[in-house]
C-alpha positions in Angstrom: 16.9 9.1 -14.5 16.1 5.5 -13.6 12.6 4.3 -14.5 11.1 1.0 -13.2 8.4 -1.0 -15.1 6.1 -3.4 -13.3 4.0 -5.9 -15.4 1.5 -7.2 -12.8 0.6 -10.3 -14.8 4.2 -11.1 -15.5 5.0 -10.7 -11.8 2.1 -13.0 -10.8 2.0 -15.5 -13.7 5.6 -16.6 -14.0 5.0 -18.3 -17.4 3.1 -15.2 -18.8 4.6 -14.3 -22.2 2.1 -11.9 -23.8 3.6 -8.4 -23.8 2.1 -5.4 -22.0 1.5 -2.9 -24.8 1.3 0.1 -22.5 4.6 -0.6 -20.8 6.3 -1.1 -24.1 5.3 2.4 -25.2 6.2 3.9 -21.8 9.7 2.3 -22.1 10.1 3.7 -25.6 9.2 7.2 -24.5 11.6 7.3 -21.6 14.5 5.8 -23.6 13.9 8.5 -26.2 14.4 11.0 -23.3 17.7 9.4 -22.5 16.4 7.7 -19.3 17.5 4.2 -18.1 14.5 1.8 -18.1 14.6 -1.5 -16.2 12.1 -4.0 -14.8 11.1 -2.9 -11.4 12.8 -4.6 -8.4 11.7 -3.7 -4.9 15.3 -3.7 -3.7 16.0 -0.6 -5.8 12.9 1.4 -4.7 14.9 4.3 -3.3 16.7 4.8 -6.6 13.8 5.0 -9.0 12.7 8.4 -10.3 9.5 6.9 -11.6 7.8 3.5 -11.4 5.0 2.4 -13.7 2.7 -0.6 -12.9 0.2 -1.9 -15.5 -2.4 -4.5 -14.6 -4.8 -6.0 -17.1 -6.9 -8.3 -15.0 -8.7 -7.2 -11.8 -8.1 -10.7 -10.2 -4.3 -10.2 -10.5 -3.2 -9.5 -6.9 -1.5 -6.3 -5.9 2.2 -6.3 -5.2 2.6 -4.8 -1.7 6.2 -3.7 -2.3 5.4 -1.1 -5.0 6.4 2.3 -3.8 3.7 4.8 -2.9 4.6 7.1 -5.9 3.9 4.3 -8.4 2.0 5.4 -11.5 -0.7 2.8 -12.0 -2.8 2.0 -15.1 -4.9 -0.6 -16.7 -8.3 -2.2 -16.3 -6.9 -4.4 -13.5 -6.6 -1.3 -11.4 -10.0 0.0 -12.5 -8.3 2.8 -14.4 -9.6 3.4 -17.9 -7.6 6.5 -18.9 -5.5 6.6 -22.1 -1.8 7.1 -22.3 -0.7 10.7 -22.9 -0.3 11.4 -26.6 3.4 11.8 -26.4 3.7 8.3 -25.0 0.9 6.6 -27.0 2.5 7.8 -30.3 5.7 5.9 -29.6 6.7 2.7 -31.4 6.6 -0.1 -28.8 9.9 -1.2 -27.2 10.1 -4.9 -28.1 13.4 -5.4 -26.3 11.3 -5.7 -23.0 9.9 -9.0 -24.3 12.7 -10.7 -26.3 10.6 -13.8 -26.9 7.9 -11.8 -28.7 8.4 -12.6 -32.4 5.5 -10.6 -33.8 4.3 -7.0 -34.1 1.5 -5.9 -31.8 -1.0 -3.2 -32.0 -4.4 -1.8 -32.8 -5.9 -0.6 -36.1 -9.2 0.5 -34.4 -10.1 1.3 -30.8 -13.4 1.1 -29.0 -16.6 -0.8 -29.7 -20.2 0.3 -30.6 -21.8 -2.5 -28.6 -22.6 -2.2 -24.9 -22.3 -5.7 -23.6 -22.7 -5.8 -19.8 -19.6 -7.9 -19.2 -17.2 -5.8 -21.3 -15.3 -2.7 -20.2 -14.2 -1.6 -23.7 -17.0 1.0 -24.2 -16.3 2.5 -20.8 -12.5 2.4 -21.4 -12.2 3.3 -25.0 -15.6 4.7 -26.2 -17.2 4.1 -29.5 -15.4 2.4 -32.5 -12.9 4.7 -34.3 -9.8 4.5 -36.5 -6.6 4.4 -34.5 -3.6 3.5 -36.7 -2.4 2.4 -40.1 -1.2 -1.2 -40.3 2.0 0.1 -41.9 2.9 1.9 -38.7 2.4 -1.2 -36.6 4.5 -3.8 -38.4 8.1 -4.6 -37.6 10.9 -5.0 -40.1 12.2 -8.3 -38.5 9.0 -10.3 -38.7 6.0 -10.9 -40.9 3.7 -11.7 -38.0 1.1 -9.2 -36.9 -1.1 -9.6 -33.8 -4.0 -7.1 -33.7 -5.8 -6.5 -30.4 -8.8 -4.7 -31.9 -12.0 -5.4 -30.0 -14.4 -5.1 -32.9 -12.5 -4.3 -36.1 -15.4 -5.4 -38.4 -17.6 -2.7 -36.9 -15.5 0.0 -38.6 -15.2 0.5 -42.3 -11.7 1.8 -41.8 -10.8 -1.5 -40.1 -12.3 -3.5 -42.9 -10.4 -1.5 -45.5 -7.1 -2.0 -43.6 -7.7 -5.8 -43.6 -8.4 -5.7 -47.3 -5.0 -4.0 -47.8 -3.3 -6.6 -45.8 -4.6 -9.3 -48.1 -2.1 -7.9 -50.7 0.9 -8.5 -48.3 2.9 -11.3 -46.9 1.9 -10.5 -43.3 0.3 -13.3 -41.2 -2.3 -12.1 -38.8 -3.9 -13.0 -35.5 -7.0 -11.0 -34.3 -6.7 -12.1 -30.8 -9.8 -10.6 -29.3 -12.2 -12.4 -31.7 -14.3 -10.9 -34.5 -18.1 -10.5 -34.4 -19.5 -13.0 -36.8 -22.8 -11.0 -37.1 -20.9 -8.5 -39.2 -19.6 -11.1 -41.7 -21.1 -10.9 -45.2 -20.0 -12.1 -48.6 -17.5 -9.2 -49.0 -15.9 -9.6 -45.5 -15.8 -13.4 -45.9 -13.8 -12.9 -49.1 -11.3 -10.7 -47.2 -11.0 -13.1 -44.3 -10.4 -16.0 -46.6 -7.7 -14.1 -48.5 -5.8 -13.1 -45.4 -2.9 -15.1 -44.2 -3.4 -16.3 -40.6 -0.8 -17.2 -38.0 -3.0 -20.1 -36.8 -6.7 -19.5 -36.0 -9.4 -17.2 -37.3 -11.1 -16.0 -34.0 -14.7 -15.2 -33.3 -16.8 -14.8 -30.2 -20.1 -16.5 -29.1 -21.1 -15.0 -25.8 -24.8 -15.3 -26.4 -27.2 -17.7 -28.1 -28.2 -14.9 -30.5 -24.7 -15.1 -32.1 -25.0 -18.8 -33.0 -26.8 -18.2 -36.4 -24.1 -15.8 -37.4 -21.4 -18.2 -36.4 -23.1 -20.9 -38.4 -23.5 -18.7 -41.5 -19.9 -17.4 -41.2 -18.6 -21.0 -41.0 -20.5 -21.8 -44.2 -19.4 -18.7 -46.0 -15.7 -19.4 -45.2 -16.1 -23.1 -46.1 -17.3 -22.0 -49.5 -14.0 -20.1 -49.8 -11.8 -23.0 -48.8 -11.5 -22.3 -45.1 -12.0 -25.4 -43.0 -14.1 -25.1 -39.8 -11.2 -26.4 -37.8 -9.4 -23.1 -38.6 -12.1 -21.2 -36.7 -11.5 -20.5 -33.0 -14.6 -19.4 -31.0 -14.4 -17.7 -27.6 -17.4 -18.8 -25.4 -18.4 -16.8 -22.3 -19.7 -19.1 -19.5 -22.1 -17.2 -17.2 -24.1 -18.8 -14.4 -26.7 -19.7 -17.0 -25.1 -23.1 -17.9 -28.1 -24.0 -20.0 -27.1 -21.3 -22.4 -23.5 -22.3 -22.4 -24.4 -26.0 -22.9 -26.7 -25.1 -25.8 -23.9 -23.0 -27.5 -21.3 -25.7 -26.9 -23.5 -28.4 -28.6 -24.2 -26.2 -31.6 -20.6 -25.2 -32.0 -19.5 -28.8 -31.6 -21.7 -29.7 -34.5 -19.9 -27.1 -36.6 -16.5 -28.7 -35.8 -14.9 -25.4 -34.8 -12.3 -25.0 -32.0 -13.7 -23.7 -28.7 -12.2 -21.7 -25.9 -14.5 -21.3 -22.9 -14.1 -18.6 -20.3 -16.0 -18.4 -17.0 -17.4 -14.9 -16.4 -15.3 -13.1 -13.8 -15.6 -9.4 -12.8 -14.6 -8.9 -9.1 -15.2 -5.2 -9.3 -18.9 -5.9 -9.9 -19.0 -8.8 -7.5 -19.1 -11.4 -10.3 -17.1 -14.5 -9.6 -17.5 -18.0 -11.2 -19.2 -20.6 -9.0 -18.3 -24.2 -8.6 -20.5 -25.3 -11.5 -19.0 -22.8 -13.9 -15.5 -23.9 -13.0 -16.4 -27.5 -13.4 -18.0 -26.7 -16.8 -14.9 -24.8 -18.1 -12.0 -26.7 -16.6 -13.2 -30.3 -16.7 -16.1 -30.6 -19.0 -14.7 -28.4 -21.8 -10.9 -28.5 -21.4 -11.2 -32.2 -20.3 -12.8 -32.7 -23.8 -15.8 -34.5 -22.2 -18.2 -32.2 -24.2 -17.0 -34.1 -27.3 -18.8 -37.3 -26.2 -21.5 -36.4 -23.7 -23.9 -33.6 -22.6 -23.3 -31.5 -19.5 -26.1 -33.3 -17.6 -24.6 -36.7 -18.6 -21.2 -35.6 -17.4 -22.5 -34.4 -14.1 -24.2 -37.7 -13.5 -21.2 -39.7 -14.5 -18.8 -37.9 -12.1 -21.5 -37.3 -9.5 -21.2 -33.5 -9.7 -24.6 -32.5 -8.1 -24.0 -28.8 -8.4 -24.2 -29.1 -12.1 -28.0 -29.4 -11.8 -28.1 -25.9 -10.3 -27.6 -24.0 -13.5 -28.7 -20.5 -12.4 -26.9 -20.2 -8.9 
C-alpha cells in the first residue's frame, strides 16, 4: 500500500522547516502496518491507496491537484477533530524532516481560557494531561520543543516541568506561557530549566502587562536576564493598544514578536495599518527610537492615524 503525505505549509512555503506533528504520527502508523509512505506528488495520484493532507493556517492556499479522496485535517481546513487513538499513540516519524534536531510534542492539551482569537478551546477543549515528557524525548538529542498552549494552567504540566529541571534536556515552549500564572514557585522552576534559546510568553491584551512586568522581575531575581524573554504580541486593529504594549515591553528590554490578527474564516484580515505596524515599525526596529505616531509622520503613512479601522 502506497501512502502519500501532503504538508500544505511545506508545499506553499518552500523554506518552511517546522515539522507537521500529525503527519509524523500518520507516517509512523502506516509504516508500522508495512505500508510505503512518501511525500505526495500529483504525478503519482493514480497509485496512492491513501493521501493525507494537513494544513495548519487557514490562509495557506489549497493545492488543486490533491485527489478527491484526500483525507484532510488541521485548523487550516477548519477541521478540529483529533487523530484516531491508534495513530495518536504512535511515536512521531522524524525521518520525514531530517533537519529536525529536536524532539517535539505535548505534555498537556487544551486551554481553560476562551480568547476570541484562539481556536484551541474549540479544537482541544479544556486543559488536561496528555503525555509524560519521558515518552516524548528522543535518544539522539537533548533538545525538546513543547507545543503546549497553556502548560502553566495545569498542575500536571507544572510538575512535569519541575521534573525536567533535574535533567539535561534543553526546552523551548514555542506557544508562549501565560505570565499571569507565574508565581514564586513557578519562577523558580522556569529559572532552573535549561532553555534552547528564549523563554516565551504572550501579551495579547493590556491586562497582561502587569503580569509580564512582575514575571520579568521574578526571573531577574533568579538570574534570568530580560533579554532571554521573548514576548508574542497580537496586533489587532486597535493599534493604540498595540502601541501601549510595545512601549511598556520596550521598557522591560524583552524581545518582541508581533503578529497581526488574521482569521479568514471569521472575515478577520489585517488592514494596511496593522501590516505597516508589524512589518516596518516593529520588524524594522523603528519602535526602538520613536512612537508609532512619530513613525507615521516621518514616513508620511497617513493610515496610521486610523487606529480602529
